[in-house]
N, C-alpha and C positions, 0 to 999 in steps of 0.2 A: 456489474452484471456478469454472472458466470455463463460462459458459452458451453452448451452441451449438445450432444447428438445421441440419438437412440437408434441403434441398428437392430432391426427385428421388432419394431414398435407395435406391430399388430398381433404378436403372440401374447401369451399370458404374462410373461415377465415384462415385455414392452408396455402392455396396457397398464400394468401396475406402476411402471416407471412414469408414464404420462400422468397418471393420477396424482402421484407425489409432486411432480413438477407443477401441475395446476394448483396444488395446495400451497405452493410457495408464495412468498410475499410478492406483491406487484413489482415487476422490474427485476426480480431476483435472478431469473434465468432467461437467456436468449437461446433459442433452439436453432441450431444450424442445419441439421440433417435428420430426417426420419426415413427409415427404409422398411419395406414390407414385401409381402408376396402378392397373392391374388385377391386379397380382401381390400379392394381399391376403395370402396365406400368408407371403410374404417380408416384407412390410411389418409384419405382426404380429410375426413372429419378431424382426425388428430392434428394434421398439418394446419388446418384453419384454427383449431382451438389454441394451439401454442404459437402460432405465427412462424412456422418453420420456413427457413429460407429455401430449402430444397427437399423434395420428396422423391424417393426412388423406389420403383418396384423391380423385383428381381426378374420379371417376365416381360420380354419385348412386346408381346401381344396385348399387354395391359396398359401400355403407354398412352394410347389414345383415350382410354377411359379415365385415366388419372389426369391427363391434360384437361379434359372436359370438366372433370369434377373440381379442378382448382383454377379454372379460367377466371381471370380478373382478380385473383387473390394476391398476386405478387409472389407466390411461391413457385419457384422453378421446378421442373419435373425432368426425370430421366428414367431409363430402364436398362436392365441387364446386369449380369454379374460384374462386368467390367465397370459399369457406372457406379455400382455399390462400392467396389474397391477404390475407385477414384474419389468417391465422396468421403472416404476415410482420410484422404489427404487434406481435407479442410481442417485447419487447426482449431481445436476446442480445448477447454479446460478439463472436460469430463466426457467420456463416451461410454454408453451402455452397449456391451456386446452381447446381444440376445438372439442373434441369428442361430437357428437350429442346425446342428451338424457341422461337418468339416468346412462348409462354406463360410463359416465365421472366422476362420483362421487368418486369411489374407487381410480383411479389413482391420482386424485387431492388430496385426503386425504393423500395418501402415500407420495406424493411429499412434502407436507407441513411438514412432520415429519423430513425432512432434513433442515428445515429452509429456504427453497427455496422461491423465489418470484414466485407466481402463477398468471399468467395472465389468467383471467377467462372469457372465452367466452361461457363456458358451463353453461347456466343460470339455468339448471335443478338442478345443485349441490346446489344452494342457495334456489331454490323453494322447493326441497324435503327435504333438510337437512341443512338449513341455520345455526341454532345454533351449529350443529355438526361441520360444515366446519369452521366457524369463531372461534369457541372454539379451534379447533385443531391448527389453525394459531396462536392464542394467546399463547397457551401452548408452541409452539416451536419457538416463536418469528419470525414467517414467515410473509410475506407480501402477501396480496391478492389485485390485481389490476383489476378493472373492464374493460372489453373489449367491451361489448355491447356499441354501440355508445351513447345511452341515459345515461347509468351509468358512462361511461367515461366523458361525458359532465358534469354531476352533480359533479363528483369527481374533475374535473378541476375548475369548478365554485366555489368550496368550499376551494380551496387552499388559506391559509392565513386567512380564515374566522372563526369566532366563531360559533360553531354548535348551541349554545343556541340562536343565533340571527336569525336562520333560521325559517321562518314562514311557508313556503310551498315549494313544489317541483313540477314542471310540466314536465312530460315526453311527448314527441310528438309522434304522429303516422301518417303515411302517409294516412291511411284509406284503403290501399290495393287495390286489383284489382276491388273491387265492391263498392268503396266509392260513386260513382255517379249513381249507379244502383237504380231503383225504388224497393221498398221492395218486391213487388209482383213477381219480377223476381228472387229473391235470391234462392228460393226453387229449381229452375231448373238449378242453376249454375253448369257447368260441371267441371270435373277435369282439362281439358285443360285451361279453362277460369280462374280457381282459381290458376293455376300454373304460371301465368304471372304477375310480379310486375311492376307497372308503373315507379318506381324510382330506385330500388335496384336490383343488380344481385346476386341472392341467390339460394340455393338449393330448391328443390321442396317442402319439408315438411315445411320449415320456410316461404316459399312464400305463401303456403296455410294458414298457421297459421297467416300470416299478413292479408290475406283477411278476415279471421274470427275474427281477433283481439285477438285470443288466444295467439299469440306471445306477444302482449302488456299486456295481462292479466298476463302472466308469469313475465313480466318486472315490473309490479306493485308489485308483491310479492317480487321479487328480490330487488327492491328499499328498501322495508321495512327491509328485512333481512340483506342487506349489510350495509346500512347507519344507521339503527335503528330509522328511522322516524316513527311516528304514522301513521296508515292508513289514518286518516282524513287530514293529511298534504300532501298527494300524489295525484296529479291530472293528468288527461290525456287530451291532446288537439290534435285534428286532424289538421295536418299541411301538406297539399298536396305536397308542394315543398320539404320537407325533408331536409331543410337547417339549421333550428334551431333544435338541437337534444334534448335539455332540457333547462329549466330555473329554477333558484333558487330564491325564493322570501324571502326577509328579513323583519325584524320587522319595519324597517323604510319605507317600501313600495317599496324599490328598487327591480328590477328584474335583475339578472345576467344571460345572455344568452350565450350559446355556439353555434357558427355559423360556418358551414363548409360544403363542398360538400358531397353528399352521397357516400362516399368512405371509406370502413372499414379500410384502411391503416392509416387513421387519428388516430383512437382509438388504433389500434394495435401498431402503431409507438410510441404513447405516453406511452403505457405500456412497450414497449421494451426498450425505452431510459430513462424512468422515473428515477430520477427526472429532467433530462435534457430535452430540446427540440432539435430536429434535423430537418434538411431539409428533406422533404418527396416529392416523385414524384407524388403529387396530384394537382388537378386543383386549381387555385386561383379564388375566386369568384369575379365577376364583378357585384356589387350590383346595379349599375346604369342600366346595361343591364337587370338584373332580374326585377327591377322596383317595384315589390309588393310581399308581403308575405301574406298568407291567413291562417286563423285559424277558427275553429268551435268546439263546444262541441260535443263529441261523442254521438250518438243516442243509448240509452240503448236497444231499440227494435231491432236495426240493429246489435248491438254488445253485446249479452248477456254474452259473456265471461268476460267482465269487471265486471259485477255484481257478477258473480261467484267468481272472484278473490278477490273481497272485502269480500265476505262471507268467503273465505279461510283465509284472513288476520285477520279477526275478530275471527276465531276459533283457528288458530295457531296450534302448535303441529305437528302432522303428516298429517294434512289436505292438505298441499302442495304436499306431496308424493302421496296422493290419487288423487288429482286434476291433477297432471302431468301425472300419469299413465292412468287415464281415458281419458284425452285429447289425449294421444298417441294412445290408442286403438281406439278411435273414428276417429282419423285421418286415421289410417289404414283402418277403415271401409269405409271412403269416398274414399280413393285412390283405393281400390279394388272393389268399386261399391256397397257395402252393405248398405251405408248410403247416404242420400242427404246432401247437404251443411248445411242446417239449423239444421239437425238432430244431428250433432256433439255436439252442445251445449246441446241439450235435453238429450243425453246419459250421458254427464258429470254431468249434474244436477241430473239425476237419481242416479248415483253412489254416489255423495255427500250426497244426501238425504238418501240413504240406509245406509251409514256409520253413519249419524246423528241419525238414529233410533236404531242402535244396538251396538254402540261403543262410546268411549270417545276420539276421535282423538285429541282434544285440550289439554287433560291432559296427554297424553302418552309421555314417554321419547323419545326424538329424538336421537336414536342411530342407528348404521348401520343395525343391525338385524331387528329392528322395521321398518325402512325405507324400507328395502327389502321386508319384509312380507306384508306391506301395499301396496307396488307397485304391488306385485303379486296378492293380493286379489282384488285390484281396477281394474286391467286388466281383471280378470275373471268376475267381476261384469259388467264391460263395455261390454264384449263379450256377456254376458247373455242379457243385455239390447238391444244390437244390434239384437240378434236372436229374441227377443220378438217383436221388431219393424217389422222385416221381416215377422213374423207369423201373425201380426195383420191385 
């Protein structure tokens, strides 16, 4: 029996992971830990369905509700960020890291110390602390498997290939909710409009990040940190159908593409069963019915987040931590009505410029203390930039 844990089980990635675990053979998986946020009903239902030994909510005020929901089940309960980090110390064979945001970094690092296989859906871990995370994996002979659909696609296309023969990597982007909007309308885009994705069913924050292309900006940085490619080798292509998730180009001119439906169970299932492949309950593509696939280069004016990501890749060091924190704070500002849609990128650029004028992010050591300090400072500076915009 494989022992597994799912951190962030109540989000979209976590729910799809639970679905695949439940589809496994009887006795194939033993679930050690599930963690979630405020959706206590779902967390409790999941814990009962998979027989989890421990269920943890990130919020102390939700503990009583979780305890009541799991009373008599044999599942232990806990609450708080510290409890989530401690839960990662429980040794398992495989852990899904699907906590949203920088909060996923510490549990992932602690899981790696047991030599576990870490299925990484928390892209912020690589963006904010890529050298730290991958170094920890190497020290403990642990495995990190990418779960973002784009990075799973690159990983699969590289199986059996010589990394020295790779010339370029292309990650695709749907273009989000506003890919066909005229530029003059973007400034007035509403929260409701930005929260609807044309292809993928995702949470609100990542859906908005898709519309602004900040999600793809994070994935650019993630590609560099995970695979070790040079920034100039990594390209982005807008592909509205979201059927080709990534392509790898080789020195002989060949392109290897990963093609599949926009269903995260593909990438999750590959990580769960790796190095094997298993049957998954996903759609089979009918290419004759689809008929045509479309591609275009991203417009830098429409998607300034991509330019900022390339600036971060060139700087290195702690710049990813500053970028991610500023992006999160700007997204909060848009969601609560303090910022317009286009102003999010302006705030992030202001924060990066401020760091560039008074510190050496690129030369700083990437350790946990420095990442946390940079995160906190970048959020404060982003909040200052938002207040200044409101006062202008």
